[in-house]
C-alpha positions as CSV (number, residue, x, y, z in Angstrom):
1,M,56.6,19.8,120.1
2,T,58.1,17.2,117.9
3,Q,61.0,14.9,118.7
4,R,63.3,16.8,116.4
5,N,62.5,20.2,118.0
6,R,63.3,18.7,121.4
7,E,66.6,17.3,120.2
8,Q,67.5,20.8,118.7
9,D,66.6,22.5,122.0
10,N,68.7,20.0,124.0
11,S,71.6,20.4,121.6
12,A,71.3,24.2,121.9
13,N,71.2,24.0,125.7
14,L,74.3,21.8,125.7
15,N,76.2,24.1,123.4
16,H,75.1,27.1,125.5
17,A,76.3,25.3,128.7
18,E,79.6,24.3,127.1
19,E,80.1,27.9,126.0
20,L,79.3,29.2,129.5
21,Q,81.7,26.7,131.0
22,Y,84.4,27.7,128.5
23,R,83.9,31.4,129.3
24,D,84.1,30.7,133.0
25,Q,87.3,28.7,132.6
26,Y,88.8,31.5,130.4
27,F,87.8,34.2,132.9
28,S,89.3,32.1,135.8
29,A,92.6,31.6,134.0
30,R,92.8,35.3,133.1
31,Q,92.0,36.3,136.7
32,H,94.7,33.9,138.0
33,S,97.2,35.2,135.6
34,Y,96.4,38.8,136.6
35,E,96.7,38.0,140.3
36,L,100.0,36.1,139.9
37,T,101.5,39.0,137.8
38,Q,100.3,41.5,140.5
39,Q,101.9,39.5,143.3
40,L,105.2,39.0,141.4
41,T,105.4,42.7,140.5
42,Y,104.8,43.9,144.0
43,F,107.3,41.4,145.3
44,V,110.1,42.7,143.0
45,I,109.2,46.3,143.6
46,S,109.3,45.6,147.4
47,V,112.7,44.0,147.1
48,E,114.0,47.0,145.2
49,L,112.7,49.5,147.7
50,V,114.0,47.4,150.6
51,F,117.4,47.4,148.9
52,C,117.2,51.2,148.6
53,G,116.3,51.5,152.2
54,Y,119.1,49.2,153.3
55,M,121.6,51.3,151.3
56,L,120.3,54.5,153.0
57,L,120.5,53.0,156.5
58,N,124.0,51.7,155.9
59,A,125.4,54.7,153.9
60,E,128.5,55.0,156.1
61,K,129.5,51.4,155.5
62,L,128.6,51.4,151.8
63,S,130.3,54.7,151.0
64,G,133.4,52.8,150.1
65,I,131.7,51.4,147.1
66,N,132.2,53.8,144.2
67,T,129.0,53.1,142.3
68,A,126.7,52.7,145.3
69,N,124.9,55.9,144.5
70,Y,124.2,54.9,140.9
71,L,123.0,51.4,142.1
72,F,120.6,53.2,144.5
73,L,119.3,55.3,141.6
74,V,118.8,52.4,139.3
75,C,116.9,50.4,142.0
76,G,114.7,53.4,142.8
77,V,114.0,54.2,139.1
78,A,113.2,50.5,138.5
79,A,110.8,50.4,141.4
80,F,109.1,53.6,140.3
81,A,108.8,52.3,136.7
82,G,107.4,49.0,138.1
83,A,104.7,50.9,140.0
84,L,103.9,53.0,136.9
85,W,103.8,49.8,134.7
86,R,101.4,48.2,137.2
87,F,99.1,51.2,137.2
88,F,99.0,51.2,133.4
89,Y,98.6,47.4,133.3
90,N,95.6,47.7,135.6
91,Q,94.1,50.4,133.4
92,I,94.6,48.3,130.2
93,Y,93.1,45.2,131.9
94,H,90.1,47.2,133.0
95,D,89.6,48.7,129.5
96,N,89.9,45.3,127.9
97,T,87.5,43.7,130.3
98,H,84.9,46.3,129.6
99,G,85.6,46.6,125.9
100,I,86.8,50.2,126.0
101,K,88.8,51.3,123.0
102,G,90.0,54.7,121.9
103,R,92.9,57.1,121.9
104,F,93.4,57.1,125.6
105,H,93.5,53.3,125.5
106,E,96.1,53.3,122.8
107,F,98.2,55.9,124.6
108,T,97.9,54.0,127.9
109,Y,99.0,50.8,126.1
110,K,102.1,52.5,124.7
111,L,103.0,53.9,128.1
112,Q,102.4,50.5,129.7
113,K,104.8,48.9,127.2
114,L,107.5,51.6,127.7
115,C,107.2,51.4,131.5
116,Y,107.3,47.6,131.4
117,W,110.6,47.5,129.4
118,I,112.2,50.2,131.6
119,Y,111.1,48.2,134.7
120,V,112.3,44.8,133.4
121,I,115.7,46.1,132.1
122,L,116.5,48.2,135.1
123,S,115.4,45.4,137.5
124,V,117.7,42.9,135.8
125,V,120.5,45.5,135.7
126,A,120.0,46.4,139.4
127,F,120.0,42.8,140.6
128,V,123.0,41.8,138.6
129,W,124.8,44.9,139.6
130,A,124.0,44.3,143.2
131,L,125.4,40.8,143.0
132,I,128.6,42.0,141.4
133,V,129.0,44.9,143.8
134,G,128.2,42.7,146.8
135,F,130.7,40.1,145.7
136,S,133.4,42.7,145.1
137,F,132.7,44.4,148.5
138,L,132.8,41.1,150.3
139,S,136.0,39.8,148.6
140,T,137.9,42.9,149.9
141,F,137.8,41.5,153.4
């Protein structure tokens, strides 16, 4: 083997090692993002469900609030949409990881986007509404 061939082999090995390192870093970053999104989503869904449970347990006290039933409904629908979004998000992540494309993938992606926006909008509305209703309820005392 000549000196030039050895240099090319070493260069190819370095490029291959750099590419493997880049792929490993990219995968680690994607996995971290996936796990962080999962934890945040489940936290928000849990808060919404706990809020719904609190409203059910204290229905007698909260019956004086005119819009409490609608607030309960918005929190419940937001939590349900969040769970659906997470299901479709997991499916899309799995399909992308394994290179799966097709009609089902496109349909799932559209459902994921729809559920995401329902989840985000209703979650924001529910939390703001809960703050306003809570402030109004507490200021009556």
